[in-house]
Every structure is written in structure tokens, then in C-alpha cells.
C-alpha positions as CSV (number, residue, x, y, z in Angstrom):
1,M,42.4,-147.4,76.6
2,G,39.0,-147.3,75.1
3,E,37.4,-145.0,72.7
4,G,38.6,-141.4,72.8
5,I,38.3,-138.2,70.9
6,G,41.0,-136.0,69.5
7,V,41.7,-133.1,71.9
8,D,44.1,-130.3,71.1
9,P,47.3,-131.0,73.2
10,G,47.5,-127.3,74.2
11,I,43.9,-127.3,75.5
12,Q,44.5,-130.6,77.2
13,K,47.6,-129.3,79.1
14,Y,45.8,-126.1,80.0
15,V,42.8,-127.9,81.4
16,L,45.0,-130.5,83.2
17,R,47.1,-127.8,84.8
18,N,44.1,-125.9,86.0
19,L,42.5,-129.0,87.4
20,R,45.7,-129.7,89.4
21,H,45.7,-126.2,90.6
22,L,42.0,-126.6,91.6
23,Y,42.9,-129.7,93.6
24,Y,45.9,-128.2,95.4
25,T,44.2,-124.9,96.2
26,K,40.4,-125.5,96.4
27,S,40.6,-128.8,98.4
28,V,43.0,-127.2,100.8
29,K,40.7,-124.2,101.1
30,I,37.8,-126.6,101.9
31,R,39.8,-128.1,104.8
32,V,40.6,-124.6,106.0
33,K,37.0,-123.6,105.8
34,I,36.0,-126.6,107.9
35,L,38.5,-125.5,110.5
36,L,37.4,-121.9,110.3
37,V,33.8,-122.9,110.8
38,V,34.1,-125.6,113.6
39,L,37.2,-124.3,115.4
40,P,35.6,-121.0,116.6
41,L,32.6,-122.9,117.9
42,L,34.8,-125.3,119.7
43,T,37.1,-122.5,121.0
44,V,34.1,-120.4,122.2
45,A,32.6,-123.4,124.1
46,V,35.9,-124.4,125.7
47,V,36.8,-120.8,126.6
48,M,33.4,-120.1,128.1
49,V,33.5,-123.3,130.2
50,G,37.1,-122.6,131.3
51,V,36.5,-118.9,132.1
52,S,33.3,-119.6,134.0
53,S,35.0,-122.3,136.0
54,Y,38.0,-120.0,136.7
55,M,35.7,-117.2,137.7
56,L,33.7,-119.3,140.1
57,A,36.7,-120.9,141.7
58,A,38.5,-117.5,141.9
59,A,35.5,-115.9,143.5
60,A,35.2,-118.6,146.1
61,V,38.9,-118.5,147.0
62,N,38.8,-114.7,147.2
63,R,35.7,-114.8,149.4
64,L,37.3,-117.3,151.8
65,A,40.5,-115.2,152.0
66,V,38.6,-112.0,152.6
67,D,36.5,-113.7,155.3
68,F,39.7,-115.0,156.9
69,L,41.1,-111.5,157.2
70,N,37.8,-110.3,158.5
71,L,37.8,-113.0,161.1
72,M,41.3,-112.1,162.3
73,A,40.3,-108.5,162.4
74,E,37.3,-109.3,164.6
75,E,39.4,-111.5,166.9
76,V,42.0,-108.7,167.4
77,R,39.3,-106.1,168.0
78,N,37.4,-108.4,170.4
79,Y,40.7,-109.0,172.3
80,A,41.4,-105.3,172.4
81,D,37.8,-104.7,173.7
82,G,38.6,-107.2,176.5
83,Q,41.8,-105.4,177.4
84,W,40.0,-102.0,177.4
85,N,37.2,-103.4,179.6
86,L,39.8,-104.6,182.1
87,L,41.2,-101.0,182.3
88,V,37.6,-99.7,182.7
89,D,36.8,-102.2,185.4
90,N,39.9,-101.3,187.4
91,N,39.4,-97.6,186.8
92,V,42.9,-97.2,185.3
93,T,42.0,-95.9,181.8
94,E,43.9,-92.7,182.6
95,D,47.0,-94.5,183.6
96,P,49.5,-94.5,180.7
97,T,51.4,-97.5,182.1
98,M,48.4,-99.7,182.3
99,E,47.2,-98.5,178.9
100,N,50.6,-99.4,177.3
101,A,50.4,-102.8,179.0
102,A,47.0,-103.4,177.5
103,K,48.3,-102.4,174.1
104,F,51.3,-104.7,174.5
105,A,48.9,-107.5,175.3
106,V,47.0,-106.8,172.1
107,E,50.3,-106.8,170.2
108,S,51.2,-110.2,171.8
109,F,47.8,-111.6,170.9
110,S,48.2,-110.4,167.3
111,R,51.5,-112.1,167.0
112,G,49.9,-115.3,168.2
113,I,47.2,-115.4,165.6
114,L,49.5,-114.8,162.6
115,R,49.5,-117.9,160.4
116,S,52.4,-117.1,158.1
117,D,55.5,-115.0,158.0
118,T,53.9,-112.9,155.3
119,Q,51.0,-111.7,157.5
120,A,51.3,-108.5,159.5
121,I,49.0,-106.6,161.9
122,F,49.5,-103.0,162.9
123,A,47.6,-100.1,164.2
124,L,47.8,-96.3,163.5
125,D,46.9,-93.6,165.9
126,T,45.2,-90.4,165.1
127,E,48.5,-88.9,164.0
128,G,49.1,-91.7,161.6
129,M,51.9,-93.1,163.7
130,V,52.3,-96.9,164.2
131,D,51.2,-97.5,167.7
132,M,51.2,-101.3,167.5
133,Q,52.7,-103.8,165.1
134,A,52.9,-107.6,164.8
135,G,54.7,-109.2,161.9
136,P,57.2,-108.1,159.3
137,G,57.5,-104.7,157.5
138,S,57.7,-101.1,158.7
139,V,55.5,-98.3,157.6
140,S,57.5,-95.5,155.9
141,P,56.5,-91.8,156.3
142,E,55.2,-91.7,152.7
143,E,53.2,-94.9,153.4
144,R,51.8,-93.4,156.6
145,E,50.6,-90.3,154.6
146,A,48.8,-92.7,152.2
147,L,47.2,-94.6,155.1
148,K,45.9,-91.4,156.8
149,V,43.1,-91.2,154.2
150,Y,41.4,-94.0,156.1
151,G,41.4,-92.0,159.3
152,A,41.9,-93.5,162.7
153,G,38.7,-95.1,164.0
154,H,36.6,-94.1,161.0
155,S,37.0,-96.7,158.2
156,Q,36.2,-100.4,157.8
157,D,36.9,-101.9,154.4
158,F,38.9,-104.4,152.3
159,I,41.8,-102.4,150.7
160,T,45.1,-102.7,148.9
161,I,48.0,-100.8,150.5
162,K,51.8,-100.6,150.5
163,V,53.8,-101.4,153.6
164,G,57.6,-101.5,153.6
165,G,57.6,-101.3,149.9
166,I,55.5,-104.5,149.5
167,T,52.0,-104.4,148.1
168,R,49.5,-105.9,150.6
169,V,45.8,-106.6,150.8
170,A,44.3,-105.5,154.1
171,Y,41.1,-105.6,156.1
172,T,41.0,-102.4,158.2
173,V,38.7,-101.8,161.2
174,P,38.6,-99.0,163.8
175,F,39.1,-99.4,167.5
176,T,37.9,-96.2,169.1
177,P,39.0,-96.7,172.7
178,F,42.7,-96.7,171.8
179,S,42.1,-94.3,168.9
180,W,43.4,-97.0,166.6
181,Q,42.8,-97.9,163.0
182,L,43.7,-101.6,162.8
183,F,45.1,-103.2,159.6
184,I,45.2,-107.0,159.2
185,T,47.3,-107.6,156.1
186,E,48.7,-110.3,153.9
187,E,51.2,-110.0,150.9
188,R,49.2,-109.6,147.7
189,S,51.2,-112.3,145.9
190,R,50.4,-114.7,148.7
191,F,46.8,-113.7,149.0
192,Y,46.1,-114.2,145.3
193,G,48.6,-117.0,144.8
194,T,45.8,-119.7,144.8
195,I,43.8,-117.7,142.3
196,E,46.7,-117.3,140.0
197,Q,47.4,-121.0,140.2
198,I,43.8,-121.7,139.3
199,F,44.2,-119.3,136.3
200,R,47.4,-121.1,135.1
201,T,45.8,-124.5,135.4
202,T,42.7,-123.4,133.6
203,L,44.8,-121.8,130.8
204,Y,46.8,-125.1,130.4
205,I,43.6,-127.1,130.2
206,L,42.2,-124.6,127.5
207,I,45.3,-124.8,125.4
208,G,45.5,-128.6,125.6
209,T,41.8,-128.9,124.7
210,L,42.2,-126.6,121.7
211,I,45.3,-128.4,120.4
212,A,43.5,-131.8,120.7
213,G,40.4,-130.3,119.0
214,I,42.5,-128.9,116.1
215,F,44.2,-132.2,115.7
216,I,40.8,-134.0,115.6
217,L,39.4,-131.4,113.2
218,V,42.4,-131.8,110.8
219,I,41.9,-135.6,110.7
220,M,38.1,-135.2,110.1
221,A,38.6,-132.6,107.4
222,Q,41.1,-134.8,105.6
223,Y,38.6,-137.7,105.9
224,L,35.9,-135.6,104.4
225,T,38.0,-134.3,101.5
226,N,39.5,-137.6,100.5
227,P,36.6,-138.5,98.2
228,M,37.1,-135.2,96.4
229,E,40.8,-136.0,95.9
230,A,39.8,-139.3,94.4
231,L,37.3,-137.5,92.1
232,V,40.0,-135.1,90.9
233,K,42.5,-137.9,90.2
234,T,40.0,-139.7,88.1
235,M,39.3,-136.6,86.1
236,W,43.0,-136.3,85.5
237,N,43.1,-139.8,84.1
238,I,40.2,-139.1,81.8
239,I,41.8,-136.0,80.4
240,E,45.3,-137.6,80.0
241,S,43.8,-140.7,78.3
242,N,41.1,-138.8,76.3
243,N,38.8,-141.7,77.3
244,L,35.3,-140.4,77.9
245,K,34.1,-143.9,78.6
246,E,35.8,-144.0,81.9
247,S,33.7,-143.1,84.9
248,V,34.2,-141.7,88.4
249,R,34.0,-144.0,91.4
250,V,31.2,-143.1,93.8
251,Y,32.4,-143.5,97.3
252,Y,29.5,-142.2,99.4
253,N,25.9,-141.4,98.9
254,D,26.3,-137.7,99.8
255,E,26.8,-134.4,98.0
256,I,30.2,-135.5,96.7
257,G,28.8,-138.8,95.5
258,Q,26.0,-136.9,93.7
259,L,28.7,-134.8,92.1
260,S,30.5,-137.9,90.9
261,E,27.2,-139.3,89.4
262,T,26.5,-136.0,87.7
263,F,30.0,-136.0,86.2
264,N,29.5,-139.5,84.9
265,L,26.2,-138.4,83.3
266,M,28.0,-135.4,81.7
267,L,30.7,-137.7,80.2
268,K,28.0,-139.6,78.3
269,N,26.9,-136.5,76.4
270,L,30.3,-134.8,76.2
271,S,31.5,-136.7,73.2
272,V,28.7,-135.5,71.0
273,A,28.7,-132.0,72.5
274,Y,32.5,-131.6,72.0
275,E,32.1,-131.3,68.2
276,Q,29.4,-128.8,68.7
277,V,31.5,-126.8,71.0
278,K,34.4,-126.7,68.5
279,Q,32.0,-125.4,65.9
280,Y,30.6,-122.8,68.2
281,A,34.1,-121.7,69.2
282,F,35.0,-121.4,65.5
283,D,31.9,-119.4,64.8
284,A,32.5,-117.2,67.8
285,A,36.1,-116.5,66.7
286,V,35.0,-115.6,63.2
287,A,32.3,-113.3,64.7
288,Q,34.7,-111.7,67.1
289,K,37.2,-110.9,64.2
290,R,34.3,-109.5,62.2
291,E,33.3,-107.3,65.1
292,M,36.8,-106.1,65.7
293,K,37.1,-105.1,62.0
294,I,33.8,-103.2,62.2
295,R,35.0,-101.5,65.4
296,N,38.4,-100.6,63.9
297,V,36.8,-99.1,60.8
298,F,34.0,-97.2,62.6
299,Q,36.3,-95.8,65.4
300,L,37.7,-93.5,62.7
301,Y,34.2,-91.9,62.5
302,V,32.4,-92.6,65.8
303,P,33.8,-92.5,69.4
304,K,34.7,-95.9,70.9
305,D,32.2,-95.4,73.7
306,V,29.4,-94.9,71.3
307,I,30.3,-98.1,69.4
308,D,30.3,-100.0,72.6
309,E,26.9,-98.6,73.5
310,V,25.5,-99.5,70.1
311,F,26.7,-103.1,70.4
312,I,25.3,-103.4,73.9
313,N,22.0,-101.5,73.3
314,P,21.3,-101.2,69.6
315,E,17.7,-100.3,70.2
316,K,18.8,-97.1,71.9
317,M,21.0,-95.9,69.1
318,L,18.5,-93.2,68.0
319,I,17.6,-91.9,71.4
320,G,19.2,-88.7,72.5
321,N,19.6,-87.2,76.0
322,N,20.2,-83.8,77.5
323,R,23.3,-83.1,79.5
324,E,25.9,-80.4,80.4
325,I,29.1,-80.7,78.4
326,A,32.0,-78.6,77.2
327,I,32.0,-77.8,73.4
328,L,35.3,-76.7,71.7
329,F,35.6,-75.2,68.2
330,S,39.0,-74.5,66.7
331,D,39.5,-73.0,63.2
332,I,42.5,-72.1,61.1
333,R,42.5,-68.4,60.4
334,S,42.8,-67.3,56.7
335,F,42.7,-70.9,55.5
336,T,41.6,-69.8,52.1
337,T,44.7,-67.7,51.6
338,I,46.9,-70.5,52.9
339,S,45.3,-73.0,50.5
340,E,45.9,-70.7,47.6
341,R,49.6,-70.5,48.3
342,M,50.1,-74.3,48.6
343,A,50.0,-77.2,46.2
344,P,47.0,-79.6,46.9
345,D,49.2,-82.5,48.0
346,D,51.3,-80.3,50.3
347,L,48.1,-78.8,51.7
348,V,46.7,-82.2,52.5
349,N,49.9,-83.3,54.1
350,S,50.0,-80.2,56.3
351,L,46.4,-80.6,57.3
352,N,46.9,-84.3,58.2
353,R,49.9,-83.4,60.4
354,Y,47.9,-80.6,62.0
355,F,44.8,-82.7,62.6
356,S,46.9,-85.6,64.0
357,L,48.6,-83.3,66.4
358,M,45.4,-81.5,67.6
359,V,43.3,-84.7,67.8
360,N,45.9,-86.4,70.0
361,I,45.7,-83.4,72.4
362,I,41.9,-83.7,72.5
363,M,41.9,-87.4,73.1
364,D,44.6,-87.3,75.7
365,R,42.2,-85.3,77.9
366,D,39.2,-87.6,77.3
367,G,37.7,-85.4,74.6
368,V,35.9,-86.7,71.6
369,V,36.3,-85.2,68.1
370,D,32.7,-84.7,67.0
371,K,33.4,-83.7,63.4
372,Y,35.7,-81.9,61.0
373,I,34.2,-78.9,59.4
374,G,36.6,-78.2,56.6
375,D,39.7,-77.0,58.4
376,A,37.8,-76.6,61.7
377,I,37.6,-79.1,64.5
378,M,34.5,-79.6,66.7
379,A,35.3,-81.5,70.0
380,I,33.1,-82.3,73.0
381,F,34.0,-83.1,76.6
382,G,31.5,-85.0,78.8
383,A,29.9,-87.3,76.2
384,P,29.4,-90.1,75.9
385,V,31.1,-90.4,79.3
386,S,31.0,-87.5,81.8
387,H,34.0,-86.5,83.9
388,A,34.3,-84.3,86.9
389,N,36.6,-81.8,85.1
390,D,35.3,-81.6,81.6
391,A,35.3,-77.8,81.4
392,L,38.8,-77.6,82.8
393,A,40.0,-80.3,80.3
394,S,38.5,-78.3,77.4
395,V,40.4,-75.1,78.4
396,L,43.6,-77.0,78.9
397,V,43.2,-78.6,75.5
398,G,42.7,-75.1,73.9
399,L,45.8,-73.7,75.6
400,E,47.9,-76.8,74.8
401,M,46.8,-76.5,71.1
402,M,48.4,-73.0,71.1
403,D,51.5,-74.3,72.7
404,R,51.9,-77.2,70.3
405,L,51.0,-75.1,67.3
406,Q,54.4,-73.4,67.7
407,D,56.2,-76.8,67.2
408,F,53.9,-77.4,64.2
409,N,54.8,-74.0,62.7
410,E,58.5,-74.7,63.1
411,A,58.0,-77.8,61.1
412,Q,56.1,-75.9,58.5
413,K,59.0,-73.5,58.1
414,G,61.3,-76.5,57.5
415,F,59.0,-77.6,54.7
416,G,58.8,-74.1,53.3
417,A,55.1,-74.1,54.0
418,P,53.1,-71.2,55.5
419,E,52.4,-71.1,59.3
420,F,49.0,-71.8,60.7
421,R,47.1,-69.4,63.1
422,I,44.1,-70.8,64.9
423,G,41.4,-69.6,67.3
424,V,39.6,-71.7,69.9
425,G,36.1,-71.0,71.3
426,I,34.8,-73.0,74.3
427,N,31.4,-73.1,75.9
428,Y,29.9,-75.2,78.8
429,G,26.2,-75.8,78.8
430,M,23.2,-77.9,78.2
431,V,22.9,-79.7,74.9
432,T,21.1,-82.7,73.3
433,V,23.6,-85.5,72.7
434,G,23.1,-88.7,70.8
435,N,22.9,-90.4,67.5
436,I,21.1,-87.9,65.3
437,G,19.7,-89.0,61.9
438,C,17.8,-92.0,60.6
439,D,18.3,-95.7,60.2
440,K,20.1,-95.1,56.9
441,K,22.4,-92.4,57.9
442,M,23.2,-90.9,61.3
443,N,25.9,-89.0,63.2
444,Y,26.8,-89.1,66.9
445,T,26.8,-85.4,67.7
446,V,25.5,-82.6,69.9
447,I,23.0,-79.9,69.1
448,G,21.7,-76.9,71.0
449,D,22.2,-73.2,71.6
450,S,25.3,-73.9,73.7
451,V,27.0,-75.4,70.5
452,N,26.2,-72.2,68.6
453,L,27.7,-70.0,71.3
454,A,30.9,-72.0,71.2
455,S,31.2,-71.6,67.5
456,R,30.5,-67.8,67.8
457,L,33.2,-67.5,70.5
458,E,35.7,-69.1,68.1
459,G,34.9,-66.5,65.5
460,L,35.4,-63.7,68.1
461,T,39.0,-64.7,68.7
462,K,39.9,-62.8,65.5
463,K,38.2,-59.6,66.7
464,Y,39.6,-59.7,70.2
465,Q,43.1,-60.9,69.1
466,E,43.0,-63.7,71.7
467,P,43.7,-67.3,70.7
468,V,41.3,-68.8,73.3
469,L,38.0,-67.4,74.4
470,F,35.4,-69.1,76.6
471,S,32.0,-68.4,78.2
472,E,31.0,-67.6,81.7
473,G,29.8,-71.2,82.1
474,V,33.4,-72.4,81.6
475,Y,34.8,-69.6,83.8
476,V,32.7,-70.7,86.8
477,K,34.1,-74.2,86.5
478,I,37.8,-73.3,86.1
479,A,38.3,-70.0,88.0
480,Q,39.9,-71.8,90.9
481,D,42.3,-73.7,88.7
482,L,43.6,-71.3,86.0
483,P,44.2,-67.6,85.9
484,C,41.3,-66.0,83.9
485,R,40.7,-62.6,82.5
486,V,37.3,-61.0,81.4
487,M,37.6,-59.7,77.8
488,D,34.1,-58.2,77.3
489,R,30.4,-58.6,77.4
490,V,29.0,-59.4,74.0
491,A,25.8,-60.3,72.3
492,V,26.9,-62.7,69.6
493,K,25.3,-62.6,66.2
494,G,21.7,-63.8,66.3
495,K,21.4,-63.0,70.1
496,T,20.2,-60.0,71.9
497,Q,21.3,-61.0,75.4
498,G,24.9,-60.3,76.3
499,V,27.3,-62.8,77.9
500,P,30.7,-62.3,79.5
501,I,33.6,-63.8,77.6
502,F,37.0,-64.7,79.1
503,T,40.5,-65.9,78.3
504,S,43.1,-67.8,80.3
505,R,46.7,-68.8,80.4
506,L,48.4,-71.9,81.9
507,S,50.6,-69.5,84.0
508,L,51.4,-65.8,84.2
509,S,54.6,-63.9,84.6
510,D,55.0,-61.5,87.5
511,E,54.2,-58.5,85.3
512,E,51.2,-60.3,83.8
513,K,49.8,-61.0,87.3
514,I,50.0,-57.4,88.2
515,A,48.5,-56.2,84.9
516,W,45.7,-58.8,85.0
517,N,44.8,-57.6,88.6
518,Y,44.7,-54.0,87.3
519,H,42.5,-55.1,84.4
520,E,40.0,-56.8,86.7
521,E,39.7,-53.7,88.9
522,A,39.4,-51.4,85.9
523,T,36.6,-53.6,84.3
524,E,34.6,-53.4,87.5
525,W,34.8,-49.6,87.4
526,Y,34.0,-49.7,83.6
527,Y,30.7,-51.6,84.1
528,K,29.8,-49.3,87.0
529,R,30.1,-46.4,84.5
530,E,33.0,-44.9,86.4
531,F,34.9,-44.4,83.1
532,Q,37.6,-42.1,84.5
533,K,38.6,-44.5,87.2
534,A,38.4,-47.4,84.7
535,L,40.6,-45.4,82.3
536,S,43.2,-44.9,85.0
537,G,43.2,-48.7,85.6
538,F,43.6,-49.6,81.9
539,Q,46.4,-47.1,81.5
540,R,48.2,-48.8,84.4
541,V,47.8,-52.1,82.5
542,L,49.3,-50.5,79.4
543,S,52.2,-49.2,81.4
544,I,53.1,-52.9,82.0
545,L,51.8,-54.4,78.8
546,P,52.0,-51.6,76.2
547,A,50.5,-53.5,73.3
548,D,47.8,-55.3,75.2
549,P,44.8,-55.4,72.8
550,A,42.2,-55.7,75.6
551,A,43.5,-52.7,77.6
552,L,43.8,-50.7,74.4
553,R,40.2,-51.5,73.4
554,F,38.8,-50.6,76.8
555,Q,40.9,-47.4,76.9
556,E,39.4,-46.2,73.6
557,R,35.9,-46.9,75.0
558,C,36.6,-45.0,78.2
559,Y,37.7,-42.0,76.2
560,R,34.6,-42.2,74.0
561,Y,32.1,-42.7,76.9
562,S,33.8,-40.1,79.1
563,A,33.2,-37.6,76.3
564,T,29.8,-38.9,75.3
565,P,28.2,-41.0,78.1
566,P,26.1,-44.0,77.0
567,P,22.4,-44.1,77.6
568,E,20.9,-44.9,81.0
569,D,20.0,-48.4,80.1
570,W,23.6,-49.2,78.9
571,D,24.8,-52.5,80.4
572,G,28.2,-52.7,78.7
573,V,27.2,-55.3,76.1
574,E,28.8,-55.1,72.7
575,V,26.5,-56.3,70.0
576,M,28.2,-58.4,67.3
577,T,26.9,-58.1,63.8
578,E,29.1,-60.7,62.2
579,K,30.2,-64.2,63.1
């Protein structure tokens, strides 16, 4: 069989199977492509010739038929003119008997010029009544009404009408002396019969031509693809025998022949290249496994999208960019007290279970855990990849954290461990995001004033006794999706300008919906310095939610400001002096 090389049997079967698939699919597709290219051209040409021939023949036949009806109409009118002239010459135009005799003569003449039993000639008087008729059919009252539109003695045209329930074509001319409108008619099916026969004959010729053309094209396509079939079969033999010394037969000096020659040239160098390919494949497999190990390790510290970006563009790894994202901070309240009450190993186990639960919630909504700060979690939404609903996702994560925390605390009770209480602060704004650091040590993180505000909002959850607080930037993004409630206007520590802060729920009970509406109205009065009206609103909130911290807080302020009004420049902002 000649010299061969050792090829892995699995690889050999795989390549052979794909080559066979290539033959049975690609070669067929080439034949189909030939048909799809040539057949439309052939079809268009044949159809254009057939249609033009049909249209010319149909037009000629139609013109002859119309002219024939016109000729008959002229003969009848000329004969009627002759009869009228006889009446005029004999001065008997006022004699009804002589006039009827003349009309009868015209009717007899009309019968004489009919050439088939499907032709009919009739005349309508000014009242639309049939005054003369030669040939079959009778005009019904409904049909007379339809024929009146042509008017006795006023119209001359080629028309389509109905007589005796049969559709006819007619040439109508006026004859004024008798106050007639003449109609020389022929059944439509008879009139257009020759044209329809021409149409059918043309159609049969078109179909026959196309069938013959397709048959010839199939034969030609097969003839053109036979060399490719021989090429593929030879390639099968080479793969099955592992004999790289075998060559492909060159049938024609065309593109396929050039392909065969190129394949033969490739075989000469393939034996040497094969060993190199195996070595390259081995090196690539080792490198891929090494890369996967690196990815698996660093995904515990850096988001997967960042790792992908570093592998694709390592030169950009130290370049940051500015973008709007949502930043979430969550923190375990009184963690120092909790840690003092637990053994170190129990504390670590509880923290690991807590972090696992919370991180899964974050990642399920396309969030990225930026870092752990002791017992706190910092997460971002919108980097490295932005999403249309990053702000909403961050709030849903915060609310779900609270919901899942209940399950976690039930497990804590089962272990005899203290329950966790957490607060979540969220902000949406512009930050600088990227790999921050140097070539020896860096972190993928975000920096900016928006990050600081999110951290301060988390701290305010203790003061406002709300588990989730977020900024106005978040509120604008989610107000249409979740029920929201304004909690206050605050200037966080280190800031002089106040910002509104809000909270939310996944859903509200009927009582909460009413109370939150009262709260919204009352806060509007509060910031307008209408403290008595605001007080009334907050008291209505407390009548529904007696222990509501926000309403109690605003109620106390309303009492205080009603007794001692704030200064004129008061804007309702509460200045925070602690984190």
C-alpha cells in the first residue's frame, strides 16, 4: 500500500465521516446552486418570449373580433338608414304601420347577417324596451335597467353586458331616426375562446420548455460535479490507507483540476507537517489546561469578564473608564458583638454560609462582588458588562437578601448560633471602573463619590430602621417597577448638600398601600413647611401602621417645627454627623 504514517483511528474516522458528509451535502448543493443560477435565467427568457407571443396574438385576435362586431354594427345601421330614407322619400315617416314595416325589415336583415347561434342583435328604445331583436336571449327588466345607462341614441362603444343571464361582449351604436340604441353582441366565452386557446397553448409550450430545460440542466450539473466526486473518493482512499504517496487524478484543466493539483502538492509536505501539527496540538492542549487553571483560580478573586478582557487585551489592564453603575453595600449589624459570642470556627462557618448565600443572590442578577470588607460585601451592577436594568437588579438583590436572611437565621437557630441582621445601601451614579493598582498588585474595582454615598446609605439603615436604603439616582430608575417610599433628605457625613433617600418593597399589603400613599402626601406638605397638614397625614399613617419608624420620626419633627418653625432657608435636609 505504500508508505504511510500512523494516524489515530478516532481522528481518521472523524475526518472520513466529515468528508463523506461533505460529498453528500456540498456536492448536491453545488448542483442545486447551478440550477438556482441558470434555471431563473432560462425561465425568465422562456416566459418573456411566451408572454410576448401570447399578448401579440391575443391583441390581434381581439382587434379582429372587435372590428368584426363594429362592421356588423355599421351594416345594420346603414341598412336601417336605407329603410328610414325610404320612409322619408315616400313621406310616410308619421305612419306607424310603415315605420313598423321598416323596423321589421331591419330585424330580418339583422337575422340574415348573424354568423352563429351565439350572436344576437337587438335595439332598445328611449324607454329601455326592446324594440327589435334578432338572435337568442331575452332582456330581463333588471338587465334593461343596467342597459339604460348607455341611453338611446347617445352612446357608441365596445362594452360587456348581460343578456338573458349570459355575459356578452357588445358593440353599441345609436340610430336616432328610430330612437334606437343598437347592440350587436356575441357570447363572451365564444368571443374570447380563441384567445383562451392561445393562452393554453402558450402555457403548455412554456411548461414543456421548462421541463426540458431542467432535465438538461440536471444532466449538465451532474457532468460538471463528477470530477469533484472522483476527487472526494480519492481522498477517502488516502485517508483509509494512510498512504500519503497516492495522488489525485486530474481530469480537466479547470478550477477543479487546479484543486486536484494543489491537493497533490499538499500531500508531499503533509507527512513532515503532520508531526509538527501533533506537537503543536500537544502544546496547545497543555497551554489550554494551564489557562483554565489560571482562570479557575483567579475567578475566585476577579470577575470572569475581567479575566476574559485581560487575556484578550492585556495592554489595557491598567486603563480605567467612567460609567454609570449601581453600587451595593451590605453589612452585618453588631458583628463585633456576634463574634464575641461565637467560637472562631463556628463564626467562620456561619460567615461562609452567609457569604455563599448572599453572593449567589448577587451573581444570579448579573452582579459582581467587588470585595469583602470584613463582614461587609461590596457589589457592583453594570461593570464590566452593562445591562439595561442594573439599578433595578441591585434593589431586587437587596430585597432578596432580606428575604433569604430569614432562612439563614432559621438555620442559625438550629445550630444554636446568633441571628444576623444586615443593612443594604445602594446608589446609582458615575464612577471610575477598571484595574486599579500597579503591575505588581492590582484590584478590579470602582472608585468615586457615588461609591462613598452607597457606603453612607448602608450606615443610615441603622438610624432609619430600614433594611434597604437607596438614593434618588436609583429611585428614578426603578420607580415604575417597584413601590418606593421617601424616607428623608439627608446630607451624609462629609457632605453639605442633601439628597433624598428611599426604601422599597417587592410588594405591599392593602394597608401598606394606603399608608404609603398617606406618607407621600404628608412628606410633600412637610417639605412645603405646612407642618400641621403634614402632621395630620403622618398620624393617618400611624393609624394604619402604629409602629412605623418613618411616620413616628416625621411626626416628632412636625410637633417640633410647629412649635418652633425652622429658619427661612430651611430645606428639610438632615445633616448626618456620623457614618
